[in-house]
N, C-alpha and C positions, 0 to 999 in steps of 0.2 A: 271175422277178420282173416284175410288170407295170410299164408306163410310168407309170401313175398313182402307183405306189409310189415310183418314183424322183422324181417331181415333188413328192410329199408330203415326202420326205426333204429335198429341196432347200429347200422352203418352210419346213419346221421349222427347218432350219439357219440360214436367213436370219433368221427371227424370233428364234432364240436369240442369234445374234451381234448382231442389232440391239438386243436387250435389254441385252446385255453392253456394247455401245457406249454406250447411254443411261446405264447405271449408271456407267460410267467417266467419261463427261462430267459427270455429277452430282458425282462425286468431285472432278474437276478444278475445277469451278465453286465448290466449297465447301472448297477446300484451305486457305483462310485464315479460314474461319468458325469462331468460338470454339465449342468443344464438339462439333464435327461428328466423327462416327465413320465411318471408311471403310466403304463398302458393296461387296458383290460379288454377282454373279449365281450362283445355285446351279442347276446343270443335272443332269438324270438321263437315262439312256438309256431311250428309249421301248420298251415291251414288244414283242418280236419277233413276227412272224406265222408260224404253222406252215404248212409245205407238205410235200409228199411228198419234196422235196429238202432239207428242214431248215427251221430258223427264219431268216427274213429280217428284219433290223432295220428299224425305222421312223424312225430318226433320234434326236433328243433333244427333251426338254421342259424349259421353265423352271419350276422348282418353288418357288423362293423368292428373295427379295432379302435377303441376310443382312448385318447390320452387324457390324463387328469390335468385340467387346466383351469386357472382362475384369473381372469383378466384383471379384476380389481386388485387382487393380491400381487400380481405381477407388476402392475403400474405402481403400486405402493412400494414394492421392493426397489424398483428402479429409482423412484424419487428419493427414497431413503439412502440408497447407495450414492446418488449424485451429491446429496448434501453432505454425507460423511466424507466423501472424497475431497470435496471443496474445503471443508474444515480441516481435514488432516493435512492437505497440501499447504494451506496457508499457515497452519501451525508450524510445520517444518521449516518454511521460509522465514517465519518470524524468529525462530530459535537461531537461525543463522544470522539474522539482523541483530539480535541481541549481543552477539559476540563482537560486533563492530564498536560497541559502546561499553567497554569494560569498566569496572570500578577500581578503586584503589590507585596505586601509583602508576598503573598502566593506562589510566583514563585521561581524557582531555581535561577534566576539572583539575586533576593533580598537576598537569603540565602548566596550565594557566596560572594556578596558584603558586607554583614554584617560580615561574617567571616573575610574578609580581613581588615575591619574597626577595628576589635578588635586588630589587630596587631599595629594599631596606638596607641591605649590605652596602649598596652603592651610596646611599645617603650618608652612611658612616664614613666613607672614604671616597668622596665624589671624584677625585683626581686619580684614584688607583686604577692602573691599567688592567690588572688581573680581575678586579671586580667588574670592570666594563666588559672584559672578555667573557666572563661568566654570564653576564646579561645577554650577550649575543648568542652564546651557546644555548641558553634556555629559550631564547626567541626562535632559534632554529628548530629546537625540539617541539615547540608549540606548533610552528608552521608545518613541520613534517607530520605530526600526529593528525592535524586537520586534513592535510592532503592525502595521507594514507587512509584515513577513514573514508574520505570521499572516493578514493580508488576502490576500496572494498565495496562500497555501495554500487560502483560501476560494475564490479565483478558480479554482484548479486543481480543487477539488471541484465547483464549478459547471460547469466544462468537462466533467468526467467525466459529470455528470448529463445535460448536453446531448448529449454523444456517445452515451451509452447510449440516450437517447430517439430520436435519429436512427437509430441502428443497429437498434433494436427495430422502428421503422417499416419499415425496409428488409427486415428478416426477415419481418415480417407480409406485406409485398407479395409477397415470394418465395413464402411459404407459400400465399398465395391463388392464385398462378399455378400452383404445383405441384398444388394441389387441382383446378384447372380442367383441367390436363393429365391428371390421373388420370381425370377424367370422360371426356375425349375418348378416352383409351386404353382405358378400360373399355368404351366404346361399340362398339369394334371388336374386343374380346377374343374374340368368337365366331369370327372368321376364323382360318384357319390361319396366315396371315402377320402379322408384327408391324409396327406403324407406326414404322418406324425413325427418321424425322425427329422425331416427337413424343417418342420415347424419348430421343433426343439432347438435345432441348430440356429435358426434365426432368432428365436427368443433369447438364447444364450448370448448371441452377438449383441442384441439390443441391451441386455443386462450389463454386459461388459462395457459397452459404449457409454452407458449412463454413468460409469465411474469417471469417464473422461470429460463428458459434456452432458448437461441435462437435456433430455430429449422428450418430445411428444410424438405419439404415433397415431396413425389413422388407417384403419382397415379399409381395403377396397373390395368390391364385389368379386374380383377375380382371384382373391386370395392373397394379393400382394399387400404390403404395408408401406405407408409413407412415413418418413422420418423427418422431423422438423426440429430446429434448434433456435434459441434466442428469440422466442416469441413468434415464430412462424417462418423463419428462413428455411427453405427447402434444402435438405441434405440428400435424401433418397426419395424418389417418386417413381413408383413402378419398377422398371428395370434400369432406370437411369440414376446415376450417383453424381452429385456435385463434389467439389473439392474445397476443403477448408484450408485457407492459406494465412500465413503470418506476414504482415506488412508493417511498414513504418507508420506510426501514429500521425494522423494529419495535423495535429496541433503541436505535438512535442516529438521531434525526430529521435529523441533518446529512448522513447518508449515504443512498444510493439502494440499492434492492433490486429484484429481478425477480420477476414472477409471470406465470403463464400463465392467461389468461382463456378458459375453456372453457364456453360456454353460460352466461355470467354468473357462473360459479364461479371465484374467484381461488385458484390453487394456487401457493404460494410455491416458488421454486427455491432449493435449497441451493447457496450460492456455492462450497462445496467440491467440488461435482459439476460445476462449470463448468471444464472442463480444457482448453479450446481455443477458438480464435476471438477476434476483437478484443474481444468482450463480456467474455470471461474475463480478458483483459489489463487492461481498464478496471476490472473488479471487484477483481482482485488488487491493482492499484495503489491503489485507493481503500481497501480493507480492510486492507492490509498496509503498503505504503510510505508512503502519505499519513498514516495513523494514527501510524506510528513517527516520522515527521518532526514532526508536530504535538505529540506527547508529548515528544520531545527538545527542541523549542523551548520548550514550556511548563515543562519541568523546569529549564532554564537560567534562564528568566524568574523563576520562583518562588524558586529558590534564591538568585539574585542579589538580587532585591528584598527578600526576607526578611532576608538577611544585612546589607544596607545599613540597612534599617529597624531591625533589632535593634541595630546599632552606633549608630545615631542615638539610640535609647532609652537607651543606656548613657552618652551624653555630655551636655554642657551647651551650650545655644545662647547667643546674645547678647541674650536677652531681659532685661527689667528687672522683677523679678530674673531671673537665668539659671535656666532649667528644662531638663528632659530634652527632647531633640530629638524632634520629631514625625516621622511617616512621610514618607519622601522619594518612595516609589513605591507604586502600587497595581496589583494584578494581578487577573485574572479569578478568580472564586471557584471552588472545586471543586464538582462537581455529581454527583448520583446520578440517572440516567435510568431510569424504570420501563419495562419492556417493555410494549408495547401489549396483550399477552395477560394482563397481571396482573389479578387480581380487582378488581372495582369495586362500589360501592354502587349504590343505586337511582337516584341522581342522576348516575351516570357517573364519580364521583370514585374515585380509587384507594383501596383500603382501607389499604394499607401505604405508608409514607413512609420514606425513608432520607436522612440528611444526613451531610455530611463536614466535618471541621474539620482544618486543617493543624496538626500538633503539632511537627514538626521538618522544616523545608523541606530540610535537607541530606540527609535520608533518603529523600526522594521519588524514585521510580523512573519512568523514561520508559515508562509502560505504562498501559493501561486494565485494569479489573478486572471480573469477573463475580461477583455476590453472589446466593446462593440459600440456601434452607433446607438444613440438614444432615440428610439422610435417615437417618443412623445414630444421631442424637440425642446423639453424643459432644460436640458443640458446637452452638451455636444456628445458625450460618451456615457455609457453605463459601465461601471467597473464592479465586477463581482469578485469578492474574496472567496476563493474556492474552499478554504478550510472550514468556513462556517456559513457560506451562502449569503453573506452581507452584500447588498447591492447599493451602490451610491452613484449619483450623477456627478460627473466631473467635466471640466473643460480643459482645453489645451493649456499646458503650463501649470496646472494645479499640482500641488504636492499632497499626497495621501499616504498615510502609514510610512512616512519617512523617505519617500521617493517622489520624484517629479516626472510627469508624463508629458512628452512632446511628440506631436505627430508631424509628419512631413510628406513629401511627394504630392500626389494628387489628393491626399486625404482618404479617410476610410470611405468605402463604398457600401451600399446596402448589401448585407450578407457577409461583409468582412468581419473577421475577428482576430484578435491577437492573444496569445498566452504570455502573460507578463511574469517573469521570474526574477524578482528583485534579489533573492539570496540563494537560489538553488545551485548556482554554479560558483558561489563564493569560495567554499572550502577547497574545491578542485584546484583553483588557481592561487591558493594561499602560499606565500613564501616569504622568507626574510630578505629584504632588499637593502638593508644597511650593513655594510661590511667593515666600516671604519669604527673602531671602539671610541674614538674621540668624538664621533658624531652623535653619541648619546647625550641628550639634552638634560643633564642632571641639575643644572643651575637655573634659578629663577631670574628673569630679567630685572626684577625689582626686589628691594629689600626694605624692611621697616625698622625704624629706630625710634626710641623714646627719649625725650629730653631728660637730662640728669636732674633738672630742677623740678620734675613732676612730684606732686605731693600725694596723688591718689595711688590706689593699688593696681591700676590697670596696667597690663602688660600684653605683649603680642602673643596670642595663642596660635594663630596661623595666618599665613598670607597666601592666597590662592589666585593665580592668574586664570581668568575665565575666558579669555579670547586671545588669539594671536594678534589681534588688532591693538594690543596694548602699546603705548608709546613710551619707551624707557627714557625718552628725552624730556619728559614732563615729571616734575617733582610735586607730589601732593603734600601740602602742609595742613594739618588738622589741629585746630585749637579749640579746646573745650571752654565754653563760656559760662557754664553753670554746673552745679553739682547734680542737676537732674538729667544730664546727658546732652544738653544743647551744645552744638559745636559749629564753628565756621571752618570752611575749607577753601583752599586755593590750589589751582594747578599752574605751576610756574615753569617757564622754559629753563631748563637746567643750565644752559650756556649764557643766555642773555639776561636771565632773571626777570623776564617779562611775565606778568600775570596773564595767563591765557584764559582762565575762567575761574569763577568763585561762586560761593553759595553758603547756605547754612542748612542744618538738619538736626535731628535728634537721634542720639544713639540709644538703642534698647538692648538690654542684656540678652544674649543669645542670638542676636541678629547681626549680620556683618555690615560693615561700612563699605559701600560699593562706590568706587571711583575709578576712572581710567582703565576699565576692563580688569580690575582686581577686586577681590573680596578680603577685607581685613577683619579677622575675628579677634575680640579682646577677651581677656580673662581679668577678673577683678573689676573695680569701679573707678573711673577717672574722677579727678577733682577739678574744680573750676581753675582754669589757667594751665592745665596740663596740655602738653603738645606731643604730636606724633608726626613723623615724616616718612613718606614712602617715596623712594627714589631709585635711580638706576643702580644695579648691583655693581660694586666697584671691583670685586675680585671673583669672577665667575668660577674659577677653578676650585674655590673653596665653598661655593654655594651648593646647597643640597635641596633647595626649596622645591624644584620641579621633580626631583627623585622622590621626595616625600609625597608629592601629589600623585605620582604614578603608583606608589605603594598603596596609597589610600583607595585606589581603584579596586582593591580586594574586597572592600565592603560597600562599594558603590553599586547601586541597583540600576544599571544602564542597559540591561538586555531585555528587549521586549516591552519597553514602556508603551503606554497607549493613551490616546486622547479620550477624555471622558465626555459625557454628554454636555456638561457645562463649559467645555472648552479647556478645562484644566488637564494636566498631564499626570496620569497615575504612575506610581513607581513600578519599575520592572523587577528584574532579579539580578543578583550578583552572578559572576561568571560560574562560580562553583555551584550555586543554587540552580542556575540554568542548566548545567550539565546533569545535575541530580534529577531535575524535572524531566529531562530527555530520557534518562535511564528508567525513571519511574513510569513514564508514558509507554515506553516499549515493553517494560515488564508487565504492565497491565494488559497490553495487547497480547503478549505471549500467554499469560495466564488465562485470559478470556478465550483466546483461540484454542488453547489446550482443553479447556472445559467444554467448549462447543464441540470439539472433535470427539471428546469422550462421550458426550451426550448423544451426538448424531451417530457415532459408531455403535453405541448400544441400541439405538432405535433401528439402525440398519440391520444389526444382527437379529433383532426381534422380528423385523419384517421378513428377513430371509427364512427364519425359523417357521414363521406362519405359512409362508409359501411352500417350504419344504414339507411341512406336515400335511399340506393339501395335495401336493403334486409329486413329492419325493417317494422313493422306494423304501418300504419297511421290510427288511429281510425276514423278520419273524412272520409278518403277514404273508409274504410270498412263500415261505416254507410251508405254512398252513395250507395255502391254496394249492401248492404243489401236491401235497398229500390228498387234498380234496379232489382235485382233477384226476389224480392218478387212480383213486378209488372209483371215480365216476367212469373213467376210461375202462377200468377192469370190469365194472358192472355192465357197461355197454358191450364189451367183448363177450360177456356171459350171455347177454341177450342174443347176440348174433350166433353164439354157439348153440343156444337152445333152439333158435330158429332153424339152424342147420340140422340139428337132431330131428326136429319135427318134420322137416322137409325129407330127410332120409327115411323116416318112418313111413311117410306117405308114399314115397317111391316104392318101398318094400311091400306095402299093402297093395299097390297097383300091380306088382308082378304076380 
């Protein structure tokens, strides 16, 4: 082997180890750089030179600087980060929502209970002006708490919109930077070696973007990467980046939706396809948790207001002359919101209109509904209850879940849909509308008396007016004809004495006697010949019958009643129980979201650790390599030194 060959080997060895030292130093310098992947020098043996004595090696060559990369672990880390960010974002929003429904005296349940308790005080002194003022004050408190809670939900909705807009801008900025990096990477794609640092920067951007929105990536042959969201919508393709925008939801203008702007074309994103990232957490909170809370709040507000107003209509106020009580509360009206895709006329007005009317507030459910034409033709519309997915066929004018549906205009066209919100806006518009204390209907329009000649033990337990249709001008006379409860009854005109109607029936203990829109409950047992009379209240100022009926609403289960399969109506919840159920529902959501955030956060940390163990820089290893390559470099220098000495010796011999 020639001296020049030995010098060449030493020189190649010095260059190889110098390169390895440079790469190791680069690793050490970037040990704490986010997204940096460990690099290593790839060496190969130089092709040997043939001679008559065999092949003599020529040392080594540096063929590549390779970065540690694991595509599977990278994708796993991105997916775990997306899920963790979604759960964490939703958990934070739910904790804010929980504050809207406090317990104790600051809660809605306490306010409604306090209002109904004032009816007990009013029943003790039905003509007392101060007691009536207290009733109005408590009514104002109830209305204010409902409207304030609704306003806080609106603030949360506005916060979701602002967060979505800020996050979308961040995603767009990242998408633009990824497109720029794609261009730089593609520019050097013709070389055999890869631009490791540029690839690291791009991978780091993809990892950070996955926290905001779950992404899928597709590698191209020119080194660029395509980025897709929501099941295939293009965000980055080659060197072109689309824009993520926040727009008004097509079915509910109060909510936000997302679209991808690609060359001016707006492509809507299906919220169901957003399964990761903080954006998905915000959208899920908006479309599920916030909607449920708003409907639960509206259900309570509507049921409570209608129950009190209905009780007011069944009583008498302190007017001169006394009249039926007017409404004490007003709530926001139900609404039917047309989809922005519905058919319109030449002037831009929707061809079809839909209106809702509350028919029985106690049957209202805490849900939105979707209304569309029935494609089967078996009924006119298909009504979908969005809270549980129940689909029913309905026709124009039908009443479902406590509200009536009426269509107008040219009628629904194929492809039209309406979002029906029977209770969503109720709490927002809740207010006290009765200002005159004398307008509180504490008196019952009728009163019951027993004959002094009665021999049985029967007495009046309660007298409840069941409908404003009661006619106080009719006097009901009830005469028991046997000891087994048989009785005859007549309804007589109180002025002329004319018998308007009559009949007979049998009284059963525990069941009321129902006549002329009233229910008379007896305690004790009547004897044959006993008589009862129900007639117009003579002195309304001293009557407390209707105040007692309103106080009894504390224990009445009139919130969220439902129609059973056999047509019967199942009981609902009391107002305090209904509020407790709302707090429990939100509490369960908060705990579930927090648990999910903890679990997904742990999974994300483990995925990041696995990726870091594969691609990250270990300073202990790099320090060992630094010593290794330093010693190799010194040995190579020694080889070169020996070659120089040999060469000098040969020159000396030549002289």
